[in-house]
GULUMLUM-882341 format. One line per 10 residues: number of its first residue (from 1); for each residue y, z, x of C-alpha. Coordinates in Angstrom, 1 decimal, always signed. Layout:
! GULUMLUM-882341
NUM) Y:Z:X  ...
END
This chain:
! GULUMLUM-882341
1) +0.0:+0.0:+0.0  +2.4:+0.9:+2.8  +1.7:-2.4:+4.5  +2.5:-4.5:+1.4  +5.8:-2.6:+0.9  +6.8:-3.3:+4.5  +5.8:-6.9:+4.1  +7.8:-7.1:+0.9  +10.9:-5.5:+2.6  +10.6:-7.9:+5.5
11) +10.4:-10.9:+3.2  +13.4:-9.6:+1.2  +15.4:-9.1:+4.4  +14.4:-12.7:+5.5  +15.6:-14.1:+2.2  +18.8:-12.1:+2.5  +19.4:-13.5:+6.0  +18.8:-17.0:+4.7  +21.0:-16.5:+1.8  +23.8:-15.0:+3.9
21) +23.8:-18.0:+6.2  +23.7:-20.6:+3.4  +27.0:-22.5:+2.9  +29.4:-21.2:+0.2  +28.9:-22.8:-3.2  +31.3:-23.2:-6.0  +31.1:-20.6:-8.7  +30.5:-21.8:-12.3  +33.5:-22.5:-14.4  +35.7:-19.6:-15.4
31) +37.0:-19.3:-19.0  +40.1:-17.6:-20.3  +41.9:-17.3:-23.6  +45.6:-16.7:-24.0  +47.9:-16.2:-26.9  +51.5:-17.2:-26.5  +54.7:-16.9:-28.4  +58.1:-18.1:-27.2  +61.4:-19.5:-28.4  +63.6:-22.2:-26.8
41) +67.1:-22.0:-28.1  +68.3:-24.5:-27.7  +65.4:-26.9:-27.1  +66.7:-29.4:-24.5  +64.9:-32.5:-25.9  +65.6:-32.1:-29.6  +69.1:-30.9:-28.9  +69.8:-34.0:-26.8  +68.2:-36.3:-29.4  +70.0:-34.8:-32.4
51) +73.4:-34.1:-30.8  +73.5:-30.5:-32.0  +71.6:-27.3:-31.0  +68.0:-27.2:-32.2  +65.7:-24.2:-31.6  +62.0:-24.3:-31.2  +59.7:-21.3:-31.9  +56.0:-21.6:-31.0  +53.0:-19.3:-31.6  +49.5:-20.2:-30.7
61) +46.7:-20.0:-28.3  +44.8:-22.0:-25.7  +41.4:-21.7:-24.2  +41.1:-22.7:-20.5  +38.0:-23.6:-18.5  +38.6:-23.9:-14.8  +36.2:-25.4:-12.2  +36.6:-24.7:-8.5  +35.0:-26.0:-5.3  +33.3:-24.0:-2.5
71) +36.7:-23.2:-1.0  +38.1:-21.8:-4.3  +40.4:-24.7:-4.9  +40.7:-25.8:-8.5  +39.1:-29.2:-9.1  +39.3:-29.5:-12.9  +40.7:-27.7:-15.9  +39.9:-28.3:-19.6  +42.4:-26.8:-22.0  +42.1:-26.7:-25.8
81) +45.3:-25.7:-27.6  +46.4:-24.8:-31.1  +50.0:-24.1:-31.8  +52.2:-23.5:-34.9  +55.9:-24.3:-34.4  +59.2:-24.2:-36.2  +62.2:-26.4:-35.4  +65.4:-25.0:-36.8  +69.1:-25.8:-36.9  +72.0:-25.3:-39.4
91) +70.0:-22.9:-41.5  +67.1:-25.3:-42.1  +63.5:-25.2:-40.7  +60.7:-27.7:-40.2  +57.2:-26.4:-39.7  +54.5:-28.0:-37.7  +51.1:-27.8:-36.0  +49.9:-29.1:-32.7  +46.3:-29.2:-31.4  +44.2:-31.0:-29.0
101) +42.4:-30.9:-25.7  +43.7:-31.7:-22.2  +41.6:-32.4:-19.1  +43.2:-32.1:-15.6  +41.5:-33.4:-12.5  +42.8:-32.4:-9.0  +41.7:-34.8:-6.3  +41.1:-33.9:-2.6  +44.1:-36.0:-1.5  +46.5:-33.8:-3.5
111) +46.9:-36.1:-6.4  +46.0:-35.2:-10.0  +45.3:-37.0:-13.3  +45.3:-35.7:-16.8  +44.1:-36.9:-20.2  +46.0:-35.2:-23.1  +44.6:-36.0:-26.5  +46.6:-34.4:-29.3  +47.8:-34.4:-32.9  +51.2:-33.2:-34.0
121) +52.3:-32.9:-37.6  +55.6:-31.6:-38.9  +56.7:-31.3:-42.5  +59.8:-30.2:-44.5  +59.0:-27.4:-46.9  +58.5:-29.2:-50.3  +59.6:-32.5:-48.8  +56.5:-33.9:-47.0  +55.9:-35.2:-43.5  +58.8:-36.0:-41.2
131) +56.9:-36.4:-38.0  +53.4:-37.3:-37.0  +51.9:-38.0:-33.6  +48.3:-38.7:-32.7  +47.3:-40.3:-29.5  +46.5:-40.1:-25.8  +48.8:-39.3:-23.0  +47.7:-40.2:-19.4  +49.4:-38.5:-16.5  +49.0:-39.2:-12.8
141) +50.9:-37.5:-10.0  +51.0:-37.0:-6.3  +51.3:-33.2:-6.3  +54.2:-33.4:-3.8  +57.5:-34.5:-5.2  +56.8:-34.4:-9.0  +56.4:-38.2:-9.0  +54.5:-38.5:-12.2  +53.4:-41.7:-14.1  +53.1:-41.3:-17.9
151) +51.3:-43.6:-20.3  +51.3:-42.8:-24.0  +49.3:-44.6:-26.7  +48.9:-43.9:-30.3  +51.2:-43.2:-33.3  +54.6:-42.3:-31.9  +56.8:-39.4:-33.2  +59.9:-40.1:-35.2  +62.5:-37.6:-34.0  +65.2:-39.2:-36.2
161) +63.6:-37.8:-39.4  +63.8:-34.3:-37.9  +67.5:-34.7:-36.9  +68.4:-36.1:-40.3  +66.9:-33.2:-42.1  +68.2:-30.5:-39.8  +71.7:-31.9:-39.8
END
């Protein structure tokens, strides 16, 4: 019995030594969930488009899954988001929902690419839809000087309907 315990301990130690000298491997993906709430007052894009201050209030959440390589560098992220938002100006409010997935890939040369698939819908209380967007946005960047290429396909949003109502 003593001999087999010693043999087992020796075998375990050998496996431990082999394991300790093996190259580092990437850990499985890490998942996180975050709830957010914020207000942009004024919101730069809508304020510029409408010509008067427009505020945006957002509440929602996103689930993030992150993959890393053996060195701990992020290689890919997948984000699923769900947001409720309100645009407001001049005592009027438009409500909306945004949802979709994003996939970001970080390349060894420092560049990145992203596929953002989403749906946005906004409606005037009792007045129907004023904005819809459904489509795919592709981003590529060099990760150095914020030189980003953007390509958008799908149903485009109509900001003028929002501005007309909030006026």
